[in-house]
N, C-alpha and C positions, 0 to 999 in steps of 0.2 A: 688314676694311675699316671705315672711318668713313663712315656713310651718312646723308644728310639726306633726309627724306621731306617733301614739301610736300603736306599732307593727312594721310593715314596713320591715320585713326581709323574709317573706315567700311568699305567693302566690300573692294575689292582692296587698298587701303592697309593695312588691319588685317591681312589675311592675309600681305601682304608683310612687315610689321613682325615678325609672329610667326615667320615662316620665317627672316628675317634673324637674329633672336635665337637661334633653334635652331642656326644655323650660327656662332654666337658673334661676329657682327658688332656693332659699336658703332653704335647707332641714335639719331638725333635727329629729332624730328618738329616741324614748324612748322605750326600751324593755329589756328583761332579758339577751340579748347578746348571745343567743344560736345558732342563725342562721345568723349571720352577715357577714359570709365570702363572699368576693367578692364585698362588698359595698365600694365605693371609694369617696373621696372628699365630705364627709358628716359628720356632727356632730352627734356623738352617745352618748347618755346618758343611761348608764346601770342601770336598776332598775326594780323592780316589781311594777306594778301599784296598787297592793293591799297594799303595805307597804311603797313605796319610792316616792310617788308623791311630797314630799317636795323638791325633786331635781329639780322640774320644777318651783319653786316659784320665781326664779330670772329671768325668761325668758319672752319675749313678742313675739307674733307671729300674723301674719295676719289671719292664718287659721289653723285648726286642722283636721286631718283625723284619726278617731278612727276605726281601723280595728280589734282590739282585744277585744272590749267591748262585754261582754256576760253576766256576772253576774251583775244584776241591781245595787247592792251596789257599785261596782267598777266604774260604769259609773256615779253614783251619786257623788262619791268622786272626780272623774276626772273633771267633769263639775263645781263642786264647786271651785276646785283649779284654774281652768283655765278661769272662766267666766270673770275675770278682766284682763286677760292676752292675750286674743285672741278676734278677731272680729267675727269669724265665725267657727262653729263646724259641721263637717260632720261625721255622724255616719253610719257605714255600718251595716244595719239591714238585713232583709231577708223576702222573701215572706212566710216564715214559720210562720210569726206573724198572718196570717189569720186563723180563726177558722176551716176552711175547704177549699177545692178546688173543691167544687161541681159545682158551677155556672161557666159556660164558659164565658170568657171575663170579669172577675171581675176587677174593678179598685180600686183605693186607698180608696174608701169609704166603701169597703166591711168589714164586722165585723171582728175585731181582738180579740185575747185573752185578758182577763181582769184578772189581778192578783195584789194583794196588795204587797207593799214592805215588810211588815211583813211576809207574806206568802212566798215570794221569798227568804227572808233571812233564813227562816227555811229550805226550800227546797234546798238551795245552799249548805247546809251542807251534803246533800245526795251525795253519791259517784257517782251516775248515773245522772250527771248534764244534759246531753244532752236529757234526757227524757223530760225536760221542755224547750227545746231550743226555741221554738216559743213563749212560755209564757214569758220567760226571755227577749228575744229580744224586744217584744212588750212593756214591762215595761221599758226597757232601753230607748226607744224612749220617753216615758212619762217623766222620771226623767231628761233626758237631756233638754227637752223643758222647764220644770219647772225651771231649774237653769239658762238657757240661752234663755228666751222667744224671739221668732222672729229671732233668730240667728242660728238655727239648721236646717240642711238638713238631713233627714232620707232617706237613700238609701235602699229600699227593694229589694235586689238583688235576682235574680233567679240563675240558674246554671252558675257558673263562669267557664271560660275555658281559657287555656293558658299554657305556660311552668311553671314548678314548681308546677304542680297540685298534691297536696298530697291526694286528694280524689280518684284519679285513675279512675273516671267514664268515661270521654272522652278518656283518654289515653288507657283504657282497650279496647274500641272499635277500636281505631286506630291500636293498637298492634295486636288485634285478627284478624282484617281484613287483615292486612299486612301479616300475616302468611299464608293466603289463605285457600283453601279448603272450605268445607261446614261450614257456620257460623250460629249458632242458633240465631234467632231474635224473638222479642216478638210481638205477636198479629198482629194488622192491620198495614200494611206498610204505609198507608196514614194518620196514627195518627200524629198530630202535635207535635213538640218538640221545646223547647225554650232554649236558652243559650246566654251568652254574653261574649265577649272577654275582658279580663282584660285591654288590651290596649285601647279599645274603652271606657270602663268605666272610666279609669283613665283620659283620655283627657277631657271627659265630666265633671267629678268631678272638675278638675282644672278650667274649665270655670265657673262652678257654684261658686267656691270659689272666683274667680276674681270678679264676679258680686255680691258676697255676697247674692246669691239666697238661700232663706230658703224654707222649706216645705217638703213634703213627696212625694216620687216618687217610683213607681215600675220600676225596672231596669232589663230588660232581653231583648232578641231579637231573631231573627232579625226583621226587619221592614216589613217582608212578612211571609206567612205561610210556614214554613219549616217542611217537613215530615221526619219521620224516614227513609223512603226509600231514600229521597234526601240526608240525612246525610250520610247514608252508601255508596251511590253511590259516594259521594264526597270523602269519606275515601278511596274507591277503586281507584279513580283517583289519589289522592295525593300519595298513597303508591305504585301504579303500581301493585296492587294485582290481582290475578285470583280468588278471593273469590266468592263463590256462597252463597247468602243469603237465608236461609231457614226460612220462616215465619211460626211459629207454633201458635196455638190458645192459648188465655189466659187461657181457661179452662184446657188445657193440662199442661201448666206451673204450674197453681195453684194445680191441682190434683197431681203433682209431687213435691210439696213443694218448687218450685223455688221462692226465696225471691225477691219481687219487689224492685227496686232501688239499692239494695246492690249486690246480686248475678246476677241480670239482670239490669245493670245501665240504667238510663233514662226511665225505665218502671214503670209507674203507671197505674194499670188496668183501662180501660175505660168501661168494661162490668160488673165488679164485685167490690164490696166494698173492699177497701184496707185492712181492718181488719174486723173480724166477727161482732164486735159490731157496726160498721157503717152501716147506712141504704142505702146509695147511693154511687155509684162509684164517684171518684174525676175526673170528665171529664174536669174540668177547670185547671188541674195542669200545662198544657203547652199552655194555651190560655190566659195568663195574659195580661190585657190591659196596654199598655205602651205609650199611646197617649200623656200623660202629659210629660213624659221624652223626647219623640221625639220633642214635641212642644218647649221644653226648650233647644234643641240643640243636643240631643244624636244622634250620627250617627254610622254606622256600616261598617267595612271593609269586603271584600268578605270572606265567610266562608272558601273557599279553602286556602286562605292565613293563616287564623287562624289555621286550621288543619295541614298545612305544618309546621308551627312553632312548634306545639306540637309534631309532628312526629319526627322532627330533635332532639328535646330535649329528647323524649322518647327513641330513639335509643341508647342514651348514658347510659341508666340506667342498662340494662341487668338484669331485675328482674327475680327471680325464680318464678315458678308457685304459690308457697305458700306465696310469698311476696306481692302480689297485695292486696290492701285494698278493692277494688271493683272488681266484675266480677266473672265469672264461671271458675272453674278448668277444665283443658282439658279433664280429664277422665270422669268427670260429663257431660260435653257437648257431648262427643262422645256417651255416654250411652243414653242420651236423644234423640239425633239425630237418633240413631238406633231404639229406641222405636217409634219415630214419623214416621219413614219410613215404619214400619210394620202396621201402622193404616189403 
């Protein structure tokens, strides 16, 4: 296939490009050129999707992967330009499109955010764009389908994992556990957690492209119930660590203003609402139903292999304590562990 990737140089995009090349597909990427080091044997078109889409008007492709679509107006423009130049359009969306994660096991029919294009255009001028991340992604799905009816695949991805992870969520836990000692961990050790390896996602997307499969899919994993305890024990095994996991209550964490998801990656409280204005805890955050994706061919490699790849990549970075985008500072963790031990 001839494949165009909008983005393609960072996290999922880079993994997808490498997998597409391994399968002997012809790949073109279109991005601003800021992170293209190391890409080989690939056509690169440098441009900003907000202003330079005219650079794509002379090309024809079998499929497009849009990894960088976030602002609805930009997806509207890209699908208008490409609708007569491609057969199939895959848009990387997010499970953040759902209005909440209260219900356990929710599938693709669960209610999503509803926003008009006019409202989104106004809000996109706000400096804090990610405040509307879920709303924007939901509208991006709508405008893509309007311009290319029956030819769009919306991938509502969960937590992505793999090398080049700029979120630092999984890398934080691997790095912290590798250091050993007592590790502060959130809440119930048997709480489920979900994530998907970029390589598994990329192989599946390529299959959907080849078959010109359209529709909307939740995409996370694995295909069994993975608990936080399982995840941490696998991190210990992969890193050869002597870490001792110390499970502390959600109330203790919240009473001490520990921020879910950012300061404590992968933690969404199951006993308390995520924010004061919410009435119920989001127990469904890591129980997303992925039967539809599995039925269409999504498969998973062993978690141990995924974490080993991330560990090898992470060891090359040597980040200082204050350079991590997610996770808890060492002095803060030490203080909380001492407080918990005195309870």
